[in-house]
C-alpha positions in Angstrom: 37.1 145.0 114.1 38.9 142.2 112.2 42.0 140.1 112.6 43.6 137.7 110.2 45.6 134.6 111.1 46.9 132.7 108.0 43.8 132.6 105.7 41.4 132.7 108.7 39.5 135.9 109.2 37.7 137.0 112.4 35.2 139.8 111.7 32.8 141.4 114.2 29.4 141.1 112.7 28.2 144.3 111.0 31.6 145.7 110.7 33.6 146.8 107.6 36.4 144.8 106.1 38.7 146.1 103.4 41.3 143.6 102.5 44.0 143.9 99.8 44.2 140.7 97.8 47.5 139.6 96.3 47.9 137.1 93.5 51.1 135.2 92.7 51.9 133.2 89.7 55.0 131.0 89.6 56.3 132.8 92.8 56.0 136.2 91.3 53.2 139.0 91.7 50.5 138.7 89.2 47.9 141.3 88.1 44.7 139.9 86.5 44.4 140.9 82.8 41.4 142.9 81.4 38.5 140.6 81.0 39.3 138.5 84.2 37.0 138.4 87.2 37.8 137.8 90.8 35.1 136.9 93.3 34.8 135.9 97.0 32.3 133.4 97.9 31.1 132.2 101.5 29.0 129.5 102.8 28.5 127.3 105.9 30.3 124.2 104.6 32.2 123.4 101.4 29.8 120.6 100.8 26.7 122.8 100.8 25.1 123.4 97.4 25.7 126.7 95.6 22.2 127.7 96.6 23.3 128.0 100.2 26.0 130.6 99.4 25.4 133.4 102.0 27.8 136.1 100.5 29.4 136.7 97.2 31.5 139.8 96.5 33.2 140.9 93.2 36.7 142.1 93.8 37.6 144.8 91.4 40.7 143.8 89.3 42.0 147.4 89.3 42.2 147.7 93.1 42.2 144.0 94.2 40.4 145.1 97.5 37.8 142.9 99.0 35.2 145.2 100.6 32.7 143.6 103.0 30.2 146.2 104.1 28.2 146.2 107.4 25.0 145.2 105.7 26.6 142.1 104.1 27.0 140.3 107.6 24.4 142.3 109.8 21.7 139.6 109.3 24.0 136.6 109.6 24.3 134.7 113.1 27.0 135.7 115.4 29.7 133.3 116.6 29.4 131.2 113.4 32.3 130.1 111.3 31.9 130.0 107.5 34.2 128.8 104.8 35.2 131.0 101.9 37.2 130.9 98.7 38.5 133.5 96.2 38.5 132.5 92.6 40.0 134.1 89.4 38.2 133.5 86.1 40.4 134.7 83.2 39.5 136.1 80.0 39.4 132.5 78.5 37.0 131.4 81.3 39.6 129.3 83.0 39.0 129.2 86.7 41.6 129.2 89.5 40.9 129.1 93.2 43.8 130.7 94.8 42.7 131.4 98.3 40.4 129.6 100.8 39.8 129.7 104.5 37.4 130.4 107.2 35.5 133.6 108.2 34.2 133.8 111.7 31.6 136.5 112.6 32.1 137.6 116.2 29.5 139.1 118.6 28.4 142.8 118.5 26.5 145.0 120.9 24.8 147.2 118.3 
């Protein structure tokens, strides 16, 4: 199970998450151009070094769906809140962080 409030996500540890990501540029819907990449990255604190990133997922630009699989969170501690961001890198290697928030992993029985 998951729920979203603003940019904060609650996800039961070990569950699947499929999230449609939408981009806006100058107030209008924007589709990334060929050669661009979009990625989700998560770690305990923004101040942690990159080596402490616990999850990175590439988001396909043709679907713009973030998919977190059960095995992506199964080994992470329950009742822990992480920070994340989603970044677009265009074909000219310009980087734009367009979404950030928290992801809390809830408890699970199995």
